N, C-alpha and C positions, 0 to 999 in steps of 0.2 A: 497618650499613655505615658506614665511616668517609668523611670528606670526600674523602680521595684516592680511594676507590671511586666516589663520586658523580662526581667531575670525569672520572674515567676513562671511565665508561660515558656521561656526557654528550657526551664529545668523541669517544669511539671508536665508539659505537653510535647514540645519539639523533640527533647532528647529521648524520652521514652519511645516515641514513635519512630525516630530514626534507629534506635536499637532494634525495634521490631521489624523493621524494614531489613535491617542486616540479617537478623535471625531468620527471616522469611526467605532471603536469598540463599543462606546457608542450607536451610531445609530442602529448598528446591534442588540445590545442587546434589544434596545427598539422595534425594529420591531419583534423580537422573542416573546416578551413580550405581544404585543397587537395584537387585530384582525384588520387586515387592510382591509379585504373584497376584496382582489385583485384576488381571484381565479376566481370570476365572469369575470374578464376581459380576463384572460387566456383561459377560457373555451369558451368565446365568439369568441375570434380570432381563436381557434382551430375548432370550428363549421363552421367558414367562410372559411377554407382553400380551395384551388382550385390548380390545377396543375401549372398555370402561377405564382401564388404568391409563391407557393413552390419553384420554379425555381429562382425567383427574389430575394427572402429572402435567398436562398441558396448563392447567389452571394454576398448579403449585409452582411451576417454573416462572409463570408469567408475574407471580407476586413480587418478584425481585428484577423484572426487566428494567434496564436502565432508565428509559423515559418515566416509567411509573414511579420509580424510586426518586428520580430527580423532581417530578411533579409533586408527590407526596410529601417530601421533605420540604419543598418550598411552602406548601399549603400548611403543614404543621408549624412550621417556623413563624409564619404569619399569624396562625391561630394563637400560638403561645404568647407572642408579642401582645396581641389584643387582649387576651384573657389574664395575663400576669402583670401587664403593664410594665415589662422590662424586658431586656434582650437576652438575659443568661440562659434560659431554657432554649431559646432558638438558636443561640450560638452553640450551646452544647450539641445539639441534635445535628446541626450543620457540620460541626467539627468531627463528631463521630463518623458520619456518613462519608464525608469527603476525605477523611484521614486514611480510612481504610481503601477507598478508591484510588488514592495516590500510591499507597503501598502495592495494591494489586498491580496497577498499570506500570509502576517502575520494576517490579519483579518480573513481568511478562516480557520486558525489554532484554532481561538477561536470561531467564529461564524459558527455554523453548521446549515445553513437553508436549508430545503428541496426545491427541484425544483417544478414547478407547477405540479399538478396532472392532466396532460393532456399527450397525446402522444408527445414524443419528437422527433423533426425531425433531430437532430443531436446527436451524441454520447454524453452522460452526463459525464463531467469530474468528478474526485472525489472531487473537490472543492466545497464550499458552494455556494449557489445561490446568496447570499449577500457578496459584491456588485458585479455587472458585470465587470468581467475583460475585457471582449471583448470591452465593451463600453468605459471604462476608457482608455484602450491602445488606441482606435481610437481617442479619443479627444487628448491624449498626443501626438500622432504622427501626424495625420493630421492637427490639429490646431497648433501644434508646427512647423511643416513645413509651413504652412500658414503664421504664424508670422514671420519667417525668411524671406520668399520669398516676401512678400508684402512690406517689408521695403526696398527690393532691386529693385523694378521696378518703373517706372515713370508712372503717370497717374492714376486717380481715378478709371477708368473703370477697368484696369488690377488689381488693388488692391481689388476692390470688387469682380471681378471674382475669384481670389484666395481664398478669405474668403468665398464665397458662396460654392465653391467645399469643401474647408476645414472643413466648418460647416456642410455640407450636409452628409459627410461620417459618422461622428459619429451618426447623426440621423438615417441615413439609418441602421447602425448596431444595433442601440437601438430597431428600430421597428422590425428588423428581429429577433433579440433575443427574443422578446416578442411574435411575431407571430409563431416561431417555438417551443414555449413552453419550453424555456430554462431559463427564468427568469421571475420574477414578476415585476410590474411597478416600485416598490421602489428600486429594484435592479438596473435597468437601470438608473433611476433618480440619484441615488447616484454614479454610475459609471460616469455619465457626471459631476457631481460635483467634484468628485475625480480627473478626469482628468484635468478639468479647474483649480483646485487649484495647481495641480502639474505643469502646464504650467506657470502659474502666478508666482509661487514661483521661479521656474528655471529662468524664464525670468528677474525677478527682481534682482535675486542673480548673474546672469552670463552675460546676454545680456546688462543689464543697468549699470553694474559696469564700472567705469571710467578706461581706461587704466592705 
């Protein structure tokens, strides 16, 4: 790697992600300091639970379970390398997924937000409720995958179909995490934002860089 490469990735990838981490810390402190009134939403969803929705949201939440995301990211990275005969798309997807994970984990070391005071339908991990790591990982993986695949197919219909699926998956994960009592609304909203930022930053730094 040349000095030009180091400078490019420092400015285009590392710096924006560090700034996003700082903003995420600040948002977490703000959420802890103010009364958001989100408990009513969590309690309302818990009161309307049913067997069918419990099953559907169990599937929705599992779309972004850590073991699945890790395995799917590895599989997609290998597939991209074999299909495109280069590493760029693979590195982009790995960067998008792991950057949101690093920011999420770093934030939970500082921000200790309790989870909603409703029955939890999933085991509660020891990490903070803010932000939602499930949601940010879903955005990074499924939207990152959609970004790569949509540029490789011809026809607007195929591109739209890819983005509908890529966008629907994180939204399904977000609703599932809310329904199952694992997060507040602001947790999933920031998870969506965090995932989007990581995809955009990784795309600009890696996919859009000239050979």
